[in-house]
C-alpha beads as a LAMMPS data file, in Angstrom:
LAMMPS data file: protein, C-alpha beads

366 atoms
365 bonds

1 atom types
1 bond types

-500.0 500.0 xlo xhi
-500.0 500.0 ylo yhi
-500.0 500.0 zlo zhi

Masses

1 110.0

Atoms # bond

1 1 1 -254.953 383.203 325.281
2 1 1 -253.952 386.733 326.806
3 1 1 -254.748 387.758 330.191
4 1 1 -254.982 390.653 332.025
5 1 1 -252.464 391.839 334.741
6 1 1 -253.547 390.481 338.550
7 1 1 -253.918 394.096 339.628
8 1 1 -257.016 394.373 337.469
9 1 1 -258.203 391.067 336.677
10 1 1 -260.840 391.255 339.655
11 1 1 -262.358 394.806 339.324
12 1 1 -262.775 393.593 335.580
13 1 1 -264.134 390.562 336.778
14 1 1 -266.588 392.837 339.045
15 1 1 -267.613 395.289 336.591
16 1 1 -268.607 393.190 333.862
17 1 1 -270.639 391.053 336.586
18 1 1 -272.531 393.987 337.324
19 1 1 -272.847 395.085 333.566
20 1 1 -273.572 391.475 332.288
21 1 1 -276.322 391.374 335.192
22 1 1 -278.035 394.970 334.435
23 1 1 -278.530 394.197 330.935
24 1 1 -279.713 390.811 331.891
25 1 1 -282.408 392.438 334.210
26 1 1 -283.537 395.297 331.561
27 1 1 -283.815 392.538 329.436
28 1 1 -285.562 389.891 331.157
29 1 1 -288.661 389.870 328.552
30 1 1 -286.080 387.856 326.356
31 1 1 -283.130 386.698 328.606
32 1 1 -285.544 384.937 331.294
33 1 1 -287.666 382.432 328.335
34 1 1 -283.818 381.838 326.546
35 1 1 -282.480 380.827 329.840
36 1 1 -285.882 378.633 330.459
37 1 1 -285.749 377.280 327.160
38 1 1 -281.310 376.100 327.687
39 1 1 -282.524 374.566 331.209
40 1 1 -285.043 372.621 329.799
41 1 1 -282.693 371.698 326.494
42 1 1 -280.111 370.757 329.390
43 1 1 -283.101 368.607 331.471
44 1 1 -284.365 366.807 328.473
45 1 1 -280.990 366.529 326.778
46 1 1 -280.364 362.557 327.583
47 1 1 -283.932 362.180 325.745
48 1 1 -282.299 364.297 322.713
49 1 1 -279.534 361.754 322.718
50 1 1 -281.012 358.393 323.018
51 1 1 -283.347 359.770 320.053
52 1 1 -280.248 359.872 318.316
53 1 1 -278.994 356.382 319.187
54 1 1 -281.706 354.819 317.642
55 1 1 -281.072 356.691 314.157
56 1 1 -283.616 359.891 314.753
57 1 1 -282.267 362.768 312.595
58 1 1 -281.107 365.516 315.217
59 1 1 -283.539 367.916 313.673
60 1 1 -286.807 365.189 313.731
61 1 1 -285.662 364.828 317.686
62 1 1 -285.879 368.321 318.327
63 1 1 -288.930 368.696 316.642
64 1 1 -290.298 365.803 318.763
65 1 1 -289.080 367.248 322.117
66 1 1 -290.275 370.577 321.462
67 1 1 -293.940 369.534 320.424
68 1 1 -293.772 367.230 323.570
69 1 1 -292.241 369.859 325.710
70 1 1 -295.600 372.533 324.309
71 1 1 -297.751 370.008 324.445
72 1 1 -297.302 369.267 328.260
73 1 1 -297.560 373.338 328.996
74 1 1 -300.303 373.580 327.839
75 1 1 -302.055 370.265 329.147
76 1 1 -300.963 371.813 332.906
77 1 1 -302.480 374.861 332.002
78 1 1 -305.512 373.593 331.097
79 1 1 -305.968 371.368 333.987
80 1 1 -304.783 374.050 336.085
81 1 1 -307.154 376.908 334.166
82 1 1 -310.316 375.366 336.613
83 1 1 -308.730 376.073 339.515
84 1 1 -307.647 379.400 339.016
85 1 1 -311.259 380.384 337.986
86 1 1 -312.954 378.380 341.207
87 1 1 -310.326 380.766 343.827
88 1 1 -311.518 383.956 341.686
89 1 1 -315.205 383.428 342.247
90 1 1 -314.625 382.341 345.815
91 1 1 -312.572 385.747 346.705
92 1 1 -315.601 386.835 348.432
93 1 1 -316.660 383.958 350.645
94 1 1 -312.853 383.763 351.610
95 1 1 -312.404 387.115 352.839
96 1 1 -316.252 386.210 354.964
97 1 1 -314.714 382.844 356.242
98 1 1 -311.639 384.356 357.011
99 1 1 -312.877 387.379 358.910
100 1 1 -315.074 384.752 360.932
101 1 1 -312.221 383.102 361.851
102 1 1 -310.413 386.033 363.217
103 1 1 -313.939 386.735 365.046
104 1 1 -313.896 382.812 366.851
105 1 1 -310.220 383.251 367.550
106 1 1 -310.596 386.429 368.887
107 1 1 -313.587 384.299 371.344
108 1 1 -311.443 381.962 372.276
109 1 1 -308.577 384.108 373.311
110 1 1 -310.569 386.639 375.048
111 1 1 -312.900 383.426 376.983
112 1 1 -308.926 382.354 378.903
113 1 1 -309.133 384.872 380.894
114 1 1 -312.333 385.015 382.858
115 1 1 -311.348 389.267 384.303
116 1 1 -311.905 389.614 380.727
117 1 1 -315.384 389.341 380.228
118 1 1 -316.690 393.119 380.181
119 1 1 -314.501 393.438 377.569
120 1 1 -315.249 389.853 375.570
121 1 1 -318.624 390.971 375.702
122 1 1 -317.969 394.356 374.106
123 1 1 -316.080 393.430 371.845
124 1 1 -318.506 390.433 370.627
125 1 1 -320.866 393.183 370.174
126 1 1 -318.883 394.780 368.080
127 1 1 -318.232 391.930 366.065
128 1 1 -321.798 391.557 365.398
129 1 1 -322.037 395.479 364.584
130 1 1 -319.014 394.707 362.238
131 1 1 -320.174 391.430 360.488
132 1 1 -323.774 393.139 359.913
133 1 1 -322.202 396.205 358.481
134 1 1 -320.366 393.986 356.175
135 1 1 -323.107 391.944 355.055
136 1 1 -324.810 395.127 354.216
137 1 1 -321.822 396.510 352.403
138 1 1 -321.781 393.325 350.381
139 1 1 -325.425 393.672 349.495
140 1 1 -324.911 397.273 348.295
141 1 1 -321.665 395.984 346.343
142 1 1 -323.274 393.314 344.634
143 1 1 -325.940 396.399 343.955
144 1 1 -323.848 398.859 342.930
145 1 1 -320.841 396.715 341.506
146 1 1 -317.024 396.278 342.078
147 1 1 -316.113 397.401 345.757
148 1 1 -313.668 400.159 345.868
149 1 1 -310.147 399.797 346.569
150 1 1 -310.257 395.741 345.706
151 1 1 -307.797 394.379 342.586
152 1 1 -310.406 394.512 339.247
153 1 1 -310.295 391.138 337.239
154 1 1 -308.112 391.564 334.326
155 1 1 -310.723 393.201 331.207
156 1 1 -310.260 391.761 327.278
157 1 1 -308.551 395.061 326.680
158 1 1 -306.288 394.202 329.372
159 1 1 -305.576 390.303 328.036
160 1 1 -305.530 391.692 323.922
161 1 1 -302.525 394.099 324.900
162 1 1 -300.086 391.056 327.064
163 1 1 -301.182 388.633 324.393
164 1 1 -298.336 389.664 321.995
165 1 1 -295.432 390.238 324.789
166 1 1 -296.964 386.414 326.024
167 1 1 -296.802 384.964 322.297
168 1 1 -293.194 386.575 321.702
169 1 1 -291.819 385.237 324.655
170 1 1 -292.948 381.524 323.991
171 1 1 -291.509 381.970 320.637
172 1 1 -288.584 383.228 322.233
173 1 1 -288.448 380.284 324.116
174 1 1 -289.811 377.504 321.099
175 1 1 -287.051 378.841 319.094
176 1 1 -284.466 378.792 321.595
177 1 1 -284.939 375.276 322.406
178 1 1 -284.889 373.585 319.389
179 1 1 -282.008 375.250 318.405
180 1 1 -280.248 374.916 321.255
181 1 1 -281.226 371.078 321.097
182 1 1 -279.808 371.015 317.769
183 1 1 -276.543 372.587 318.696
184 1 1 -276.142 372.283 321.808
185 1 1 -272.407 370.162 321.369
186 1 1 -271.421 372.812 318.904
187 1 1 -272.004 375.151 321.640
188 1 1 -270.372 373.040 324.406
189 1 1 -267.225 372.529 322.577
190 1 1 -267.153 376.627 321.125
191 1 1 -267.684 377.645 325.319
192 1 1 -264.600 375.478 325.988
193 1 1 -262.341 376.906 323.437
194 1 1 -262.801 380.215 324.479
195 1 1 -263.319 380.012 328.179
196 1 1 -260.780 377.312 328.823
197 1 1 -256.754 377.944 328.590
198 1 1 -254.753 376.269 325.901
199 1 1 -255.024 372.375 326.036
200 1 1 -257.162 372.261 328.697
201 1 1 -260.652 373.015 326.015
202 1 1 -261.388 368.703 326.130
203 1 1 -261.268 368.693 330.079
204 1 1 -263.657 371.672 330.077
205 1 1 -265.836 370.292 327.403
206 1 1 -266.167 367.057 329.553
207 1 1 -267.337 369.144 333.032
208 1 1 -270.162 370.723 330.672
209 1 1 -271.553 367.551 329.411
210 1 1 -271.232 366.173 332.717
211 1 1 -272.994 368.525 334.296
212 1 1 -275.578 368.547 331.678
213 1 1 -275.754 364.908 332.734
214 1 1 -275.916 365.901 336.425
215 1 1 -278.806 368.338 336.189
216 1 1 -280.856 365.959 333.975
217 1 1 -280.637 362.844 336.208
218 1 1 -281.741 365.010 339.225
219 1 1 -284.594 366.464 337.689
220 1 1 -285.459 363.209 336.274
221 1 1 -285.852 361.822 340.387
222 1 1 -287.388 364.742 341.341
223 1 1 -289.593 364.232 338.746
224 1 1 -290.873 361.323 340.086
225 1 1 -290.758 362.007 343.773
226 1 1 -293.031 365.012 343.254
227 1 1 -295.953 363.479 340.327
228 1 1 -295.784 360.653 343.330
229 1 1 -296.616 363.501 346.032
230 1 1 -299.204 364.931 343.710
231 1 1 -301.095 361.462 343.394
232 1 1 -300.910 361.012 347.199
233 1 1 -302.214 364.725 348.062
234 1 1 -305.235 363.846 345.425
235 1 1 -305.945 360.647 347.117
236 1 1 -306.229 362.186 350.390
237 1 1 -308.285 365.027 348.863
238 1 1 -310.205 362.739 347.370
239 1 1 -311.063 361.053 350.683
240 1 1 -312.024 363.890 353.034
241 1 1 -314.073 365.217 350.171
242 1 1 -311.828 368.215 349.241
243 1 1 -313.390 369.956 345.677
244 1 1 -310.923 369.090 342.362
245 1 1 -308.382 366.923 343.982
246 1 1 -306.684 365.919 341.343
247 1 1 -306.159 369.520 339.858
248 1 1 -304.828 370.157 343.469
249 1 1 -302.322 367.136 342.871
250 1 1 -301.461 368.402 339.953
251 1 1 -300.596 371.859 341.551
252 1 1 -298.450 370.562 344.340
253 1 1 -296.498 368.339 341.692
254 1 1 -295.541 371.733 339.828
255 1 1 -294.981 373.567 342.559
256 1 1 -292.765 371.368 344.608
257 1 1 -290.333 371.951 341.708
258 1 1 -289.556 375.668 343.184
259 1 1 -287.855 374.573 346.279
260 1 1 -289.647 376.610 350.008
261 1 1 -291.469 378.527 348.224
262 1 1 -293.474 376.515 345.453
263 1 1 -294.664 374.080 349.072
264 1 1 -295.269 377.452 350.851
265 1 1 -297.345 378.797 348.037
266 1 1 -299.317 375.863 347.945
267 1 1 -299.805 375.034 351.835
268 1 1 -301.650 378.914 351.394
269 1 1 -304.000 378.034 348.768
270 1 1 -304.955 374.662 350.703
271 1 1 -305.619 376.486 353.207
272 1 1 -308.008 378.888 351.178
273 1 1 -309.294 375.521 349.622
274 1 1 -310.130 374.363 352.879
275 1 1 -312.057 377.591 354.259
276 1 1 -314.060 377.385 351.123
277 1 1 -315.136 373.879 351.001
278 1 1 -315.296 373.264 354.921
279 1 1 -316.529 374.946 358.101
280 1 1 -315.014 374.719 361.279
281 1 1 -312.077 373.071 362.301
282 1 1 -312.118 370.646 358.446
283 1 1 -311.071 374.183 357.115
284 1 1 -307.871 373.119 358.255
285 1 1 -307.327 369.487 357.365
286 1 1 -306.290 369.539 353.215
287 1 1 -302.990 371.850 354.540
288 1 1 -302.355 369.504 357.542
289 1 1 -302.724 366.458 355.360
290 1 1 -299.899 368.272 353.243
291 1 1 -297.812 369.518 355.237
292 1 1 -297.350 365.865 356.726
293 1 1 -296.882 364.287 353.044
294 1 1 -294.646 367.291 352.050
295 1 1 -292.709 366.550 355.395
296 1 1 -292.480 363.133 354.634
297 1 1 -291.295 363.567 351.249
298 1 1 -288.581 366.064 352.518
299 1 1 -287.378 363.979 354.902
300 1 1 -287.372 361.139 354.155
301 1 1 -287.842 360.319 350.383
302 1 1 -285.755 362.903 348.993
303 1 1 -282.671 362.352 350.953
304 1 1 -282.416 358.552 350.497
305 1 1 -283.080 359.033 346.548
306 1 1 -281.080 362.564 345.738
307 1 1 -279.330 363.169 348.557
308 1 1 -276.569 360.349 347.995
309 1 1 -275.331 362.444 345.058
310 1 1 -276.392 366.198 346.067
311 1 1 -276.140 368.204 349.219
312 1 1 -275.732 371.942 348.815
313 1 1 -276.091 374.487 351.683
314 1 1 -279.387 375.164 352.086
315 1 1 -278.831 379.046 352.923
316 1 1 -277.374 378.899 349.578
317 1 1 -280.587 377.819 348.151
318 1 1 -282.714 379.847 349.770
319 1 1 -280.577 382.971 348.606
320 1 1 -280.127 382.393 345.153
321 1 1 -284.023 381.247 344.823
322 1 1 -285.144 384.294 346.881
323 1 1 -282.934 386.461 344.089
324 1 1 -284.148 384.837 341.232
325 1 1 -287.590 385.522 341.922
326 1 1 -286.636 388.696 342.203
327 1 1 -284.603 389.487 339.320
328 1 1 -286.936 387.121 336.815
329 1 1 -290.410 386.717 338.564
330 1 1 -291.454 382.825 338.140
331 1 1 -289.282 381.952 335.501
332 1 1 -285.975 382.884 338.058
333 1 1 -287.559 380.794 340.472
334 1 1 -287.672 378.217 338.042
335 1 1 -284.267 378.465 336.516
336 1 1 -282.187 379.808 339.516
337 1 1 -281.844 375.980 341.448
338 1 1 -280.759 374.484 337.736
339 1 1 -278.340 377.353 337.222
340 1 1 -276.569 376.747 340.483
341 1 1 -276.364 373.130 340.249
342 1 1 -274.434 374.153 336.437
343 1 1 -272.422 376.403 338.164
344 1 1 -271.078 374.214 341.173
345 1 1 -270.594 371.551 338.580
346 1 1 -268.803 373.478 336.470
347 1 1 -266.119 374.598 339.311
348 1 1 -265.969 371.396 340.834
349 1 1 -262.783 369.340 339.480
350 1 1 -263.543 365.537 339.603
351 1 1 -260.198 364.838 339.254
352 1 1 -259.600 366.054 343.006
353 1 1 -261.753 363.383 344.186
354 1 1 -261.740 359.704 343.841
355 1 1 -262.690 357.833 340.553
356 1 1 -265.950 356.990 341.380
357 1 1 -269.041 358.740 340.229
358 1 1 -269.935 360.843 343.566
359 1 1 -271.072 364.213 341.742
360 1 1 -271.898 367.448 343.097
361 1 1 -274.280 367.242 345.131
362 1 1 -277.620 369.024 344.567
363 1 1 -279.632 370.882 347.493
364 1 1 -281.496 368.470 349.813
365 1 1 -285.678 369.510 350.777
366 1 1 -285.939 369.900 354.313

Bonds

1 1 1 2
2 1 2 3
3 1 3 4
4 1 4 5
5 1 5 6
6 1 6 7
7 1 7 8
8 1 8 9
9 1 9 10
10 1 10 11
11 1 11 12
12 1 12 13
13 1 13 14
14 1 14 15
15 1 15 16
16 1 16 17
17 1 17 18
18 1 18 19
19 1 19 20
20 1 20 21
21 1 21 22
22 1 22 23
23 1 23 24
24 1 24 25
25 1 25 26
26 1 26 27
27 1 27 28
28 1 28 29
29 1 29 30
30 1 30 31
31 1 31 32
32 1 32 33
33 1 33 34
34 1 34 35
35 1 35 36
36 1 36 37
37 1 37 38
38 1 38 39
39 1 39 40
40 1 40 41
41 1 41 42
42 1 42 43
43 1 43 44
44 1 44 45
45 1 45 46
46 1 46 47
47 1 47 48
48 1 48 49
49 1 49 50
50 1 50 51
51 1 51 52
52 1 52 53
53 1 53 54
54 1 54 55
55 1 55 56
56 1 56 57
57 1 57 58
58 1 58 59
59 1 59 60
60 1 60 61
61 1 61 62
62 1 62 63
63 1 63 64
64 1 64 65
65 1 65 66
66 1 66 67
67 1 67 68
68 1 68 69
69 1 69 70
70 1 70 71
71 1 71 72
72 1 72 73
73 1 73 74
74 1 74 75
75 1 75 76
76 1 76 77
77 1 77 78
78 1 78 79
79 1 79 80
80 1 80 81
81 1 81 82
82 1 82 83
83 1 83 84
84 1 84 85
85 1 85 86
86 1 86 87
87 1 87 88
88 1 88 89
89 1 89 90
90 1 90 91
91 1 91 92
92 1 92 93
93 1 93 94
94 1 94 95
95 1 95 96
96 1 96 97
97 1 97 98
98 1 98 99
99 1 99 100
100 1 100 101
101 1 101 102
102 1 102 103
103 1 103 104
104 1 104 105
105 1 105 106
106 1 106 107
107 1 107 108
108 1 108 109
109 1 109 110
110 1 110 111
111 1 111 112
112 1 112 113
113 1 113 114
114 1 114 115
115 1 115 116
116 1 116 117
117 1 117 118
118 1 118 119
119 1 119 120
120 1 120 121
121 1 121 122
122 1 122 123
123 1 123 124
124 1 124 125
125 1 125 126
126 1 126 127
127 1 127 128
128 1 128 129
129 1 129 130
130 1 130 131
131 1 131 132
132 1 132 133
133 1 133 134
134 1 134 135
135 1 135 136
136 1 136 137
137 1 137 138
138 1 138 139
139 1 139 140
140 1 140 141
141 1 141 142
142 1 142 143
143 1 143 144
144 1 144 145
145 1 145 146
146 1 146 147
147 1 147 148
148 1 148 149
149 1 149 150
150 1 150 151
151 1 151 152
152 1 152 153
153 1 153 154
154 1 154 155
155 1 155 156
156 1 156 157
157 1 157 158
158 1 158 159
159 1 159 160
160 1 160 161
161 1 161 162
162 1 162 163
163 1 163 164
164 1 164 165
165 1 165 166
166 1 166 167
167 1 167 168
168 1 168 169
169 1 169 170
170 1 170 171
171 1 171 172
172 1 172 173
173 1 173 174
174 1 174 175
175 1 175 176
176 1 176 177
177 1 177 178
178 1 178 179
179 1 179 180
180 1 180 181
181 1 181 182
182 1 182 183
183 1 183 184
184 1 184 185
185 1 185 186
186 1 186 187
187 1 187 188
188 1 188 189
189 1 189 190
190 1 190 191
191 1 191 192
192 1 192 193
193 1 193 194
194 1 194 195
195 1 195 196
196 1 196 197
197 1 197 198
198 1 198 199
199 1 199 200
200 1 200 201
201 1 201 202
202 1 202 203
203 1 203 204
204 1 204 205
205 1 205 206
206 1 206 207
207 1 207 208
208 1 208 209
209 1 209 210
210 1 210 211
211 1 211 212
212 1 212 213
213 1 213 214
214 1 214 215
215 1 215 216
216 1 216 217
217 1 217 218
218 1 218 219
219 1 219 220
220 1 220 221
221 1 221 222
222 1 222 223
223 1 223 224
224 1 224 225
225 1 225 226
226 1 226 227
227 1 227 228
228 1 228 229
229 1 229 230
230 1 230 231
231 1 231 232
232 1 232 233
233 1 233 234
234 1 234 235
235 1 235 236
236 1 236 237
237 1 237 238
238 1 238 239
239 1 239 240
240 1 240 241
241 1 241 242
242 1 242 243
243 1 243 244
244 1 244 245
245 1 245 246
246 1 246 247
247 1 247 248
248 1 248 249
249 1 249 250
250 1 250 251
251 1 251 252
252 1 252 253
253 1 253 254
254 1 254 255
255 1 255 256
256 1 256 257
257 1 257 258
258 1 258 259
259 1 259 260
260 1 260 261
261 1 261 262
262 1 262 263
263 1 263 264
264 1 264 265
265 1 265 266
266 1 266 267
267 1 267 268
268 1 268 269
269 1 269 270
270 1 270 271
271 1 271 272
272 1 272 273
273 1 273 274
274 1 274 275
275 1 275 276
276 1 276 277
277 1 277 278
278 1 278 279
279 1 279 280
280 1 280 281
281 1 281 282
282 1 282 283
283 1 283 284
284 1 284 285
285 1 285 286
286 1 286 287
287 1 287 288
288 1 288 289
289 1 289 290
290 1 290 291
291 1 291 292
292 1 292 293
293 1 293 294
294 1 294 295
295 1 295 296
296 1 296 297
297 1 297 298
298 1 298 299
299 1 299 300
300 1 300 301
301 1 301 302
302 1 302 303
303 1 303 304
304 1 304 305
305 1 305 306
306 1 306 307
307 1 307 308
308 1 308 309
309 1 309 310
310 1 310 311
311 1 311 312
312 1 312 313
313 1 313 314
314 1 314 315
315 1 315 316
316 1 316 317
317 1 317 318
318 1 318 319
319 1 319 320
320 1 320 321
321 1 321 322
322 1 322 323
323 1 323 324
324 1 324 325
325 1 325 326
326 1 326 327
327 1 327 328
328 1 328 329
329 1 329 330
330 1 330 331
331 1 331 332
332 1 332 333
333 1 333 334
334 1 334 335
335 1 335 336
336 1 336 337
337 1 337 338
338 1 338 339
339 1 339 340
340 1 340 341
341 1 341 342
342 1 342 343
343 1 343 344
344 1 344 345
345 1 345 346
346 1 346 347
347 1 347 348
348 1 348 349
349 1 349 350
350 1 350 351
351 1 351 352
352 1 352 353
353 1 353 354
354 1 354 355
355 1 355 356
356 1 356 357
357 1 357 358
358 1 358 359
359 1 359 360
360 1 360 361
361 1 361 362
362 1 362 363
363 1 363 364
364 1 364 365
365 1 365 366
């Protein structure tokens, strides 16, 4: 295979990378579901191979896996739907409770210094006046309509215009997942032949399969861990009387797949949920319990089960995750970690290490 001279190889790589990134960003409505489907196909590839070993035809096996994945996603959407609408309905209550908490903390801080007694009284009076004005505005808004400046809920017209886009992305995802599962060995062989030097295609093809195995094993382990975290959180929330504990547990299990950002979003959600469900310091009980569970999982459970095989630089993981979220939104956050693991597995040369299966290490959480 003819190669470019060394003097222009690096500029060509830089220009090609910029051009490819620009195209992927512009075409994210198509490229993002395709990338998500490829990652999902890599994760479920061992199941595809297991069905093949027991004699299930490739097309039928891919169909069964596709139906199972779609059914699982639909079940998650239906499970989280009550929580979403409960939070939407409770937005005014959340705002009022947060305002009350701010006033309470102001009173605590102002009470530390007796010299600020007069200022404290003035602020307390102002707070009562502001609270009364807020109550009056809330009643007026209930009579006159939505408060100006507040974001409005999507209307039926918005949903009608958005539905074709979502349906199109879903069909792209389903089609890509099916055909990738059916033809993935041929895809690996074609890529290895195109990207490798003469006589090295078998080695590169072996790296593709090794990366597939590594990502699948990682996600299988992480799935077990995250489901356990979800059940632990659901049990804790049930014990303290938090509404919808099973839904919160399912949300925690799902968001835990997105390193750093997912747990942070879950903590914010539980803080709001505690403000809605409880009064006083008890409002912090749900988020404190979740942080304890998450810290135990990130510092002890995950390192012991996953850390022996995987360890990328946490800074690299965080930067890649932030870039993925900016580049493709939530799908980018899901795809970012598997993509960097696959890339590191392809770059890593197993011949440079012992024959023992000490694969590239994947990021520890925490």
